[in-house]
N, C-alpha and C positions, 0 to 999 in steps of 0.2 A: 632500321628505325632511325628517326631523325629528331633528336631531342631539341633542335633549334626552333622548330616551328611554333612551339607554345611559349617561347621565352618571354614575349611581351606580356601575355595574359597572366603569367605567373611570376612576374618580375619581383613582386614583394618578397616571395619566398626565396627566389633565386639570389637576391641581393645578399641574403644572409648565409649563403653557401659559398665557400671560398672559390674564387675564380679558377684556381689551378685544379680543383676537384671537378668543377664544371667542364673544364677543358678535357679532362680524362673521360668523363661521361660522354661528351660530344664525340670524342675520338672513337671510343669503343662502340657507341651506339651507331655512329656513321659506318663503321666497319661491318657491323651486323646488318645494317640496311643494305650495304653493297653485296654482302654474302647472300641475303635473301633474294635480291634482284638476280644475281648470277645463278641461283639454285635451279632455275628452269621450271618453276611452278607458276604459270602465268597468273598475274593478279595477286599473288601472295603478299608482296610488299604493300600494295595498295590497300588490301584488306586489313593488314596489321595497322597501317597508318590511320585508316578510317576509324577503326575501333579505338585506337589510342586517342584520337582527337575527340571522339564522342564521349569517352570516359572522362577526359579532362574537362570538356565542356559541361558535363553534368555536375561537376564540382564548382566550376567557376562562373558559368553564365547564369544570371538572375532568372529564376523561374524554370530552369532546365532540370530535367530528371534523367533517369537511366533508360527511359523507354526506347529511345532511338538506338542506344547501344544494345539493348536486349533484342530489338528487332533484327539488328545486324547479326548478332550471335545466333539467333534462331534460323537465319537464312543460310548459314554456312553449311556446305556439304560436310559429311562426317570427316572425310580426309582433310578438308581445308580447316575445319575446326581444330583438329589435332595439330596441324602445321602452325596455326595462329597461337595455340597454347604453347607449343615448343618455342616459338619466337619470343613470346613474352618471358618465358622461363629463362631463355638464354640471356635476354636483356637484363634480368635481375642478377644473374651470375656476374655479368659484366659490370653493372652498376655497383654491386657489392664489392667487387674487386677495386673499383675506383675509390670507394669510401675507405677500404682497408689501406690502399696505397696512400691516401691522404693522412690517415692516422699515423702510418709509418713516417711519412714526411714531417708531420708535426712533432712526433717523438724525437726524431733526429735533430730537428732544429732546436727543440727545447733542451736537449742534452747539451748543446753547445752554448745556450744562452742563459739558462737559469742557474745561478750559483746556489750552493747548498743552503746558504743563509736565507734564501728566499723561497725555498721549497717547504711545503707543508710536511709535517711529520708522517703523513700517510702517503707521501709521494715516493719515498725511497727508504731503504733500510738505514742508510747513513743518516738521513734527516731524522728518522724515528729514534735512532741511537743517540743523536745529539740532544734531542728533546728529553729522552729518558735520562740521560746522564745529568742533565740540568735539574731533574727532580730527585733522583736517588743517588747521585754521585757516580764518579767514573768507575770505581771498583765494582759496585753493584751492577751498573749497566753492563760492564764487561762480563760479569757472571751470567747475567740474563741473556746476553747475546750468545754465550757459549751453549746455553740450554735451548736456544731457539730451534723449532722444528716445524717445517711446512711439509705436509705429506699428502700430495694429490694422488688420488686413486682412479685410474682410468677404468671405465666400465663400457660394456657393449650394449647398453640400453639403446634400443632402436629409435634414436631421435635424429640421426644424420640422414636427411632425405636424399642427399646427392650420392650418385654412384661414385665409386673410386675413380672410374675413368673420367667422369666429369670434373671431379675435384683435382685430378692430375692435370687436366687440360687448363683449368683455371689457374693452377699454381704456375704452369709454364708461362701463361699470359702475364701473371704477376711479375715474374722475373723480367720479362720483356718490358713491361710498363715501368718497372723500377729502373731499368737500364736507361730509359728516356730522361730520367732526372740527372744523369751524369752530364755536367757542363762540358766535359771533354768530347762529347759525342758530336762528330762532324756531320756535314750534310750527307755524305755517302753512307756513313754508318747509320744515320737516322733513316735514310731510305731503306736500307737493309733491315733495320729494326721493324719498320712499318710493314715490309713485305712478310716478315716472319709472323708478325702479329695477325695480319689478315689470314695467313694460312692457318694459324691456331684458332682464330674465330670460326673459320670455315670448318675446322676439325670439330670444334665444340658443337656447332650447329648440326653436324652429321652424326654426332655420337648419340646413341639412344639414351634417353633420360631414364628409362625404366630398366631395372635389372631383369634378366630373364628368369632368375630364381633367387631365393633367399641366400644370403651369404652363409657359409658354414662357420662354426666357431673358430676354426683355424684361419678362415678368411679374415675374420675380425681380429685375430691375433696379428696377422700380417699387416692389417691397416694400422693398428696401434704401433707396430714396430717401424712403420714408415714415418710416423711422427717423431719417433726417437731418432731416426736417421737424419731427418731434415731439420730438426730443431733441438730436441731436449738434450742430446749428448753434449752439445756445445753451449746451450743457453744456461744451464745450471752453473757451470764454472764461470761463465761470463758475469753472472750476477754476483758470485762470490768475489770475483776480481774487482768489480766496480766498488764494492764495499771495502775490500782490503786496500785498494788504492787510496780511498778517502781516510781510512783509519791510520794508515802509515804516513800519509802526507808526502813530504819530500823523500822519505826513505822507501817509498813504494818500489817494489821490484828488487830491492837489495836487502830487505830485512825479512825475518821470519814472519810468515803470514799471521794475521790476527783474525781474519774472517773464517768462521767455521763452515764446514760443508753441511748446511742446515736443511737441505731438501732430501727427502726419501720418497721414492716413487713406488706406488702400489698399483696393482691391477686386479680386476675381477674377470678379465677376459680369458676364458678358458677355465675359470674356477667357479663362476656363478651358475649354479645348477638349479636355483629356486625357480621352478616353473619352466625350466628349459631342458627337455629330455635330450636335446642334442649335445649337451655338455656331459660327457662321460668321464670315467676315471682315465681312460686312454687319452682323451683330449687334454685333460689336465697335465698329464705327463708330457705330452707333445708340446703344449703351450710353454711349459717351464723350459723344456729343452731348446725350443726356438729362441726364447728370450736369452738364455745363457749363451747360445751360439752367437747371437748378435752382439752382445756386450763384449764377449771375449774376443771376437773378431775386431771390434772397434778398438778395444784396449791394446790389442796386439799391433794394430796399424799405427796408433798414436805413439806407442812406446818405440816402435821401430823408427818412426819419423823423428821423434825427439832424440833417440840414440844416434841416428845418422847425422843430425845437426850438431851433436856435441863433439866437435872436432878439436877438443882441447889436448894439446900435446903434453905428455907427462913432464916435460922439461919446464913448462910454464904453468902447469896445474898439477902439482905433485899429489898423487893418490894417497889417501890416508891408510893407516894400518888396517882399519876395519874394512876399507874397500878392497885392499889386497887379500884379506882373509875371505871376503865374499867371493872374489875371483877364484881363489883356490877351491872353495866349495863348489863353485860352478864347474870347474875343471873335473872334479871328482864325479859330478853328476853326468857330464857328457863331454868326454875329450874331443869328440868330433865337432860338436857345436862350438866349443871354445876355440878349437883350432881354426875354424873358419872365421870366427870373430877376430882372432889375432892376425890372420892373413889379410883380412879386409881393413883392419884398423891398427896397424902396428904403432906401438908407442902411444896409444890413446886408450888408457885403461877405463876411464869413465864411459867412453863410447862402447868399448868391448862389453863391459858389464851390462849396459842397457840393451845391447843387441841380444845378449844371451837371455836377459829377462823377457824380451819380446818372444824369443823361441820357447821359453817356458810357458808363456801365456798361450801360445799356439798349441803347445803340448797339452795344456789344460783343456783346451777346446776339443782336441783329438782324443782325449782320455788316455794319453800316454803316461802311465803311472810313474815311470822312471824319471821323467823330467817335469811332470805337472806340479803346479802349486796345489796344495790341499785346501787352502783357504785364502781369501783375499788379504787377510792380515799378514800372511807370509810375503805376498807381493809388496804390501805397504812397507814392511820391514826392510826389504831390499832397496826400495826407492828411498827410504830414509837414510840408508847407508850412503847411497850415491849423493843425496842432497848434503849430508853433513860433511862428506869429503870435499865437495865443491866449495862449501862455505869455509872450511878450514884452510883451503888453499887460496882463498880470496876471490873465488868466482861465484859470489853470492847471486849475481844476476842470472847466471846460468842455472843456479839451484832453484831460484824462486820465479823463474819465467815459465816456459812451456812445461818443464818438469813438474812444477807445482800444480799446473792445470791438470796434468795427468793424475797427480795425487788426489785432487779434489774429485775427479771423475771416479776413481776407484772407491773413495769413501762414500760417494753418492750412490753408485750403482752396484758395487760389489761384483761378484761373478754371476749374479742372477738378473741384473738390470732392474727389474721391478718385482717386489714381493707379490707372489700370486696368492690371493686370498680366496678361500672357498666359502661359498654361502649355500645354505639349504634351509628349507622351511621346517619349523619345529614339528609340524604334524608328520612329516616324512620320518623323522627320527623316532617319534613315538610309535608310528605304525610298524617300523622295522623291528624295534625292540619287542613289540607285541607279537609280531610274526615269529621272531626267533624263539619266544617263549612257547608259542602254540600256533603253528601255521594255519590251523583250522579257524583260529579266531579272526584272522585278517586274510580272507581268501583272495582279495584283489588289491594289494597295496598300490598306492599311487606311483611309487618308484620301486622297481625290483630290488628286493633286499640285498641280493648279491652285489648289485651295482652300488648301493649305499656303502656296503662293507669295502668294496673295491676302491671307493673314494679315499678311505683312510689308508689303504695299502699304497695308493698312488702318492699320497702326501708323504708317507714314510720313504718311498722310493725317491721322490724329489729331494727330500732332506738328505738322504744318503748320497745322492749324486751331486747336488748343488749347494748343500748346506742348510742348516735349520732356518736361516733368515730368508731363504727362497720361498718358503711356504709353511707358515706356522699359525697364521690367523684363520680362525674358523667362525663365521658369522651365522648366527641363528635368527632367521627371519621370524617375525611374529612371536618374539619371546614374551611369554605371559607368566612364567613362573621359573623359579630356580631349577626345577626339575627339567625344564627344557634344555638347560645348560649341562646338567649332570648326564642327560641322555647322550650327549656327544662324547663325553669321556668313556661312557659305558660301551658305546658302539666302537670306539677306537680300540678298546681292550678286546672286545669280541672279535674284531677284524684281525688283530695281530696275535691273539692267543694269550696275551698277558699285558699287564700294565707296563711292565719293563720294556716290552717290545714295541709298545704303541709309540707313534710319532709325538714329538713335542707339539703341544697345542695351546694356544691362547684362545679360549672360546669367548666370543664377543656377543653379548646380547644386543639385538636390534629391536628397539621399541618404536613401533610404527603408528599404531592407532591412537586416537585421543585418550581412550581408557588406559592403554598400555603405558603411555607417557606419564600419566598420573600415578600409576602403580610402580614406576621404575625404581624409586629408592627402596621400596619394600622388597622387591625382587632381588636387588643388589645386596641387601642386608642378608637375605636367605642364602645368596650365592656364596657368601664367605664361609658357610658351614661345609661346603663341598670339599672333601679332602684334596682332590686334584687341583682345585683353585688355590687352596692353601699352599700346596707345593709350588705352584707357579708364582705366587706372591713372594715366597721366600727366594725363588731363583731369580726373579726379575727386580728385586728391590722394591717390592710392593707397588708394582705398576699394573693398572687395569685400564682397559679400553671399553667404552660404551658407545654404541651407535644409535643415532636418532634419525628416524625416517620422516621426511618432510611431505612426501607425496600422499601417502595413505591418510595421514592425519588431516591434510587439507581436503581430501576427498570425503572424509568422515564428517567434518564439522565446518568446513569452509575456510577460506584463507585467513580471515581475521582471528578466529578462535584458535586455529592451528598455530599461527605465529605467536600468540600469547601463551598457548600451552607449551610450546617448545621453549620459550624463554623461561617459564616457570620450572619446567622439567630440568633444564640445564642448571638453574640455580639450586634446586633441591639436590640434584646429583652431585654438584660441586660441594655443597655443604656436607653431604654424606661422606664424600671422599676425604675432606679435610678432617672430619671427625675421626676417621679410621686411619689417618696418616697414610693415605694412598695417593700416589702420583697418577693423576687421572688424565686420560686423553678422551675428549668427546669427539666422536667421528660423525660428521654431518653428511647425511645422505641427500644432498641437494641436487636438483636437476637444473636444466636451462630455463624452463618456463617458470613464470612467477608463481603459478599454482603448485610448483614442485620445489619451492625454495630458491628460485632463481633471482637474478639481480646482481649488482656489484658485490663481489665476495668481500672486498676489503671493508666496505661500509657495514656489511653484516657482522663481521668480526668485531668491529669497534662498538657495535650496539649490544654485545652479549653481556650477561651478568658478570659481576666481579668473580674472579678465580675460576670461571668456567672455561677459559682459554688457557691461562697460565703458560704462555709461551709455546703452546702446541696447537696447531690447527691442521686437522685432517679432514679431507672433503672428497666426495666423489666428483669426477669430471666426466660428464656423460655426453655421448653422441656428438651433436653439432658443436657443443661447447669445447670439445677437445681441439677441433680444427680452429675455432674462433679464437681460442686463447693461446694455443701452442703451435698452430700451423705456420705462423710467420715469426721469425726470430725476434724482430724488434718488439712486436706486440707481446710475445712470450716473456721477454725480459721485463717489460713494463708490468705485466700481470703478476709475475712472481715477486717483483719488487714491492708492489702495492700490498699484496696479501701478506708477505713476510713483514713488511713495515707495520701493517695493522696488527699482526700477531704480537709483535714486540710492543707496540703502543698500548695494546689492550691491558698490559700489566702495569702501565703507568698509574701512580696513585691518583692523578687527576682524572684519568679515564674511568677508573673503578669508582671513584667518588661520584663523578657525574652520573654514571649509569645507576648506581645504587640510590642516590638521592632522587633521581627522576622516577625510578620505579616505585619508590615509596610515596613520592608526592602525587603520583598519578595512579595509585592503586585503585581508587574508586572508579576512575575513568576506564581503566583496563577492565574492571569487572563488568561495567555497563556495556562496553564495546563487545566483550565476549558474550555476554548473555543475549543481547539483542541480535547480534550478527548470526550467532549460532541458531537462534530460533528462526530467523529469516531463511537461513540456508536449509534448515530442516523442512520448513514450509514448502520449499521447492522440491528437494530431492526425495522427500517422503510423500509427496503428493501421489495419489493413486494413478498408476499408469505412467509415471515419470520416465522410467527406464526405456520402455519401447518408444515413447515420444522423443526422448533424447536421441535414440538410434535413428528415428525418422527425420529429424530436422537437422542433423549433422551427418557428415560422412563417416561416422564412427565405424560402421561395418566395413567400409571400403579402406579405411586406414589399416585394418588388419590384413588387407590384401597386398599392401605395399611390401615389396621385397627389400626391406631396409634393415633386417636383423634376423639372427638365428632363433630368436626367442618369440614364442607365440604372444599375440596381443592380449589374450584373455586366459585366465586360469581355468575357466569352464567354457561352456558353449552357449549358455543362455544370456539373453539381453533383458530378461524379466527382472533382474536385480543388478545393481552396480557393484555388489560385493566381489564378484569374480572378475570384474573389469580392471585391468591394470591402469595405473595412474597415467601412463604415457598416452595411450589412445584417448583417455578421458580429457586430458589437456589438449592433445593434438586436434581432436574433433572440434572443440569449442573455438580453438584458434582458427581453424579452417573456415568456420562459419562467421568469422570476423566479429565474434562476440567476446572471446577471451574471458568467459565467465569465471573460470577457476582462479583468476588473479584478483577479482574485486567483489564478487557477489556477496552481499550482506553488509558491506562497509557503509554504503549510503544510508541504509535504514538505521544502522547503529549510530552513525554520526548525527543523523536527524533526531534520534531519540535523546542524545546528549543535548543537542540544540544550542549550546553555548559557544558561539564562534570565538569569542575572546579566549575562553578556556582552551579550545582546540588549537588556536593559533599559538598560545603559550606552550602547550604540550608539544606542538610540532617544532617549536624553536628549542625546547629544552630537553626533550625526551628522544634520544637517538633511535630507539626501537620504533616509535610512531613515525618519526621523520622518514626512516628507511621504508616503512610500510607505505606511507602516503606517496613517496616518490616512485616506488615500484608500481603502485597502482596507477599513477599518472602515466607512466610509460605504457602499461597495459591498455589503458583507456585510449591512448593516442593511436593504437593500432586497431581499434574497433571501428565499425562503420554502421551507423544506424540504418541507413537505407538497405545496405546489403544484408545486415543482420535480420531485418524484418522479412526479407525474401526467404531466408533460410527457415525462419520460424513459421512462415506460412506453409511450409511443406507438411506440417503436422496439423491436426484438427483440434488442438487445444488452445483456444484463444486466451483462456485464463492463465495458462503457464507462459505463453508468449508475452502477454501483457505484464506479468510479474517480472519477467526478465528485463523487458524494455523500461519499465518504470524504475527498477533498481539501477539500471544503467544510467538513466538520466539523473536520478537522485545522487548517485555516487559521483558522477561527473561534476554536478553543481557544487557539492560539498568540497571536493578536492580542489576545485578552482578557488572557492572561497577561502579555504585554509591556506593555500599557497599564495593567494593574492594574484594569481595569474588570470589574464583575460582569455587565454587559450591554452590548451594542453601543451606541455613541454616548452612553455614560453621562457623558462629559465635556462633552457638548453638550446641556444639559438641554432647552432649548426645541426644538431641531432633532430630538433623539432622540425626544422624546415626540410631536412632530408626525408623524414617520415611523411610530412605533408606532401612533398613532391612525388614520392613513390606510391602513395596510397591509390591514386586514380589508375595506375598501371595494375595494381593488385585487383582493383575493381573489375578490370577487364577479364582477368583470369577467374575471378569469383563468378562472373556472369556465365562464363563457359562451364564452370563447375556446376552451377545451378541448372544449366540446360541439361547436363548429363544426369544430375540427381533427380530432376523432375521426371525425366524419361524412365529412369530405373524405379522410381517410387510410384509411378502411375499404374495402379492395378488394372485400369481399364484398357491400357495400351497392350497390344499383343505383339511384343517385339520378337523378331526371329532370333535365332542363336547368334547370327552374325551381327545383327543390330545391337543386341545386348552386349556383345563383345566390344563393339565400336564405342558404345556409351561408357562402358567400364574403363576402357583404355583412355578415353578422353578425361574421365574423372581422375584416374590415377596420375595422368600427366599434370592436371591442374593442382592436385595435391602437392606435387613437387614444386610447381611454380609458385603457389601461394606461400609455401614454406620458405622459398628463396626470397620472395618479395617482402615477407614480414620478418625474415631472419629469425624465425622461431618455429619449432615443431612441438615437441612434448617435453 
């Protein structure tokens, strides 16, 4: 593919895209074009180029439309259509990589150029701390920093459309592209770099885009562990170090650290069994074991490396009495291990002790009871002895260098890496208890009762093996009463035979629907009467966690009402917690798509009600979001910094005052937006025949055929109702149809009903919640396309519903532009806006290929053979992957 050929016609957009990024796109696109030419499929490169030119021309040439491009797509043989779809998909993987590399390049340059005094408080934890200290004083700011907690939870929600093989190939290309930024790269090394890049692009082209089968839950565990290996293990302590260096100033590296290890990692992968029969009790145990093995291996390697580097001679770094006592205890544990350490490091007691510590970590992984640590606290105690001895002898830099990084890693990951959280639907618990009381009353439970009971036995086994912190949170989907929570404790007791033998559980209600969000405080009030909850409150210092679902509430009442309902629910839950002297953590079940609570997380945190964050932010990280936020180390550092900074800043009096005053000032506006948008959303989704029409005009059914997750796309089998449809395919399907309805529908009518542009502009400027909503909608609208959307809607026979969608799209777009003062979408985000504008025609080409397949599959008069049906379905699945890559969004 040759991105140069349209450079003049789209010069306006390209001038706002940095030249260095354009160079990367040209380089990678040129390599793909060369690979396509060399592939040996005559005419492939020419067909790809012709379709690309026609799609661009349809956007830029006056009076042009998509007819010529559609005719070319219709003329392609089945095999060639697949090749063209694969080519455009590969191009998007490469252009996404170029954009990511430019982000990394920008972040690195910014780190070296922007002093703290010029950073916004939301840019870094250090800047947020400095701002907070100015408001509340140094002592109180230090106390709040010590209480800071960011708790990302990785989930296996099937929204990462790329195969692992594709993601790995792109990652290798990223490393080679990054290598080209090294100014020390000479001509010979540059040629070698280009040769390797071409080979990797060729490998990417020849790698199948479609998985042959759905990944298993353990495959998903391994995928998440790969992110730990490539990024998370090193990134979290790197963030702490940046903060600590600023806090300590000239004393950095030689004084006791001030930065707390404020990140804790959670995971649902291998524990989330809500609607996923593939996650069993055995899987949960294996998932926990794999995570523990990975973190203990990593800690052992780092401890050994730090120990080997600690070559301080006892004559120049006198060991403390405490270190000598630790060494004697180690000798008693294993004379053989300590003898080897002595032989390898004579006269270097600090080194000897750390090498034995490394052996003890290895023994913990092997389950060697004689030498193993029982708990991570024991390891931390040993490391503290080594540190204090080094400080006492004057070697503070050795104490607070790599050894401190190791301490931060142990505090962050423990011996379990990520706390495994279990989730199950409240109905499953109720059915199981009913079955236990009378098997005849529930002849066909949704989940086998013994499997439900085995889940609690597996939690007990994980706690016995890896510690209580490895798995103690149990989330109840669709919590509608306190009884739903009491059921979990009753089942745990039934599974283990007694309350004393039951595992330690913190049962977390998940409020998902619009009605459940409104009822949340009443349910929580009733929950306090449960004896097991009272015992946990006493044991935890009155700590409670509550989870809020973004996806189902938006599917219930639309994005506007869901956003407002979530804000109100958080405020009411926070008020309830303060009334009862409870330390509350609100757990946000956000997805990547805007219809599932997506958008910049740091802005969302800063828009929350007063005291709803209180220095603790816990959030799900789902699917493609995991790779986007944590796959690259530089980007991961930036994301963690921004979210942690926002979490700290949310407690600032100025932030709380601004949000409270804005919410009160615009209460009437919020009520009007809620009422009108919800009514408009209901008009659409409750229209007779809406569900089958939705399945007809979007690739909803085919999304369920993508092998991108172990979890089924639907809770049931029918498309007559949306109730059983999961939120991911609901969002995914509208995104593929280039409509993105779940991110904006109802807003235009609501804004029009308000009608006061001056009022709306003031609210946009003063009310963070509305500003975040409008900006997110603007992004969603920028990825829609009227011409393509109409073609999808024409697949159905409901002109009334199609017109409702398109009218709302136009109305929402006009009001968003009016409120923001922009003449075009994303005008305020120059590089991002132009990048979206430049890539949209390429997405159009894939959309036309997808429409070709959809029309063939939807045409009841066409008599397709089995092979023809398979060809069309394969083309459709390929384009699903490609459009997802092009829009950088799935569900």
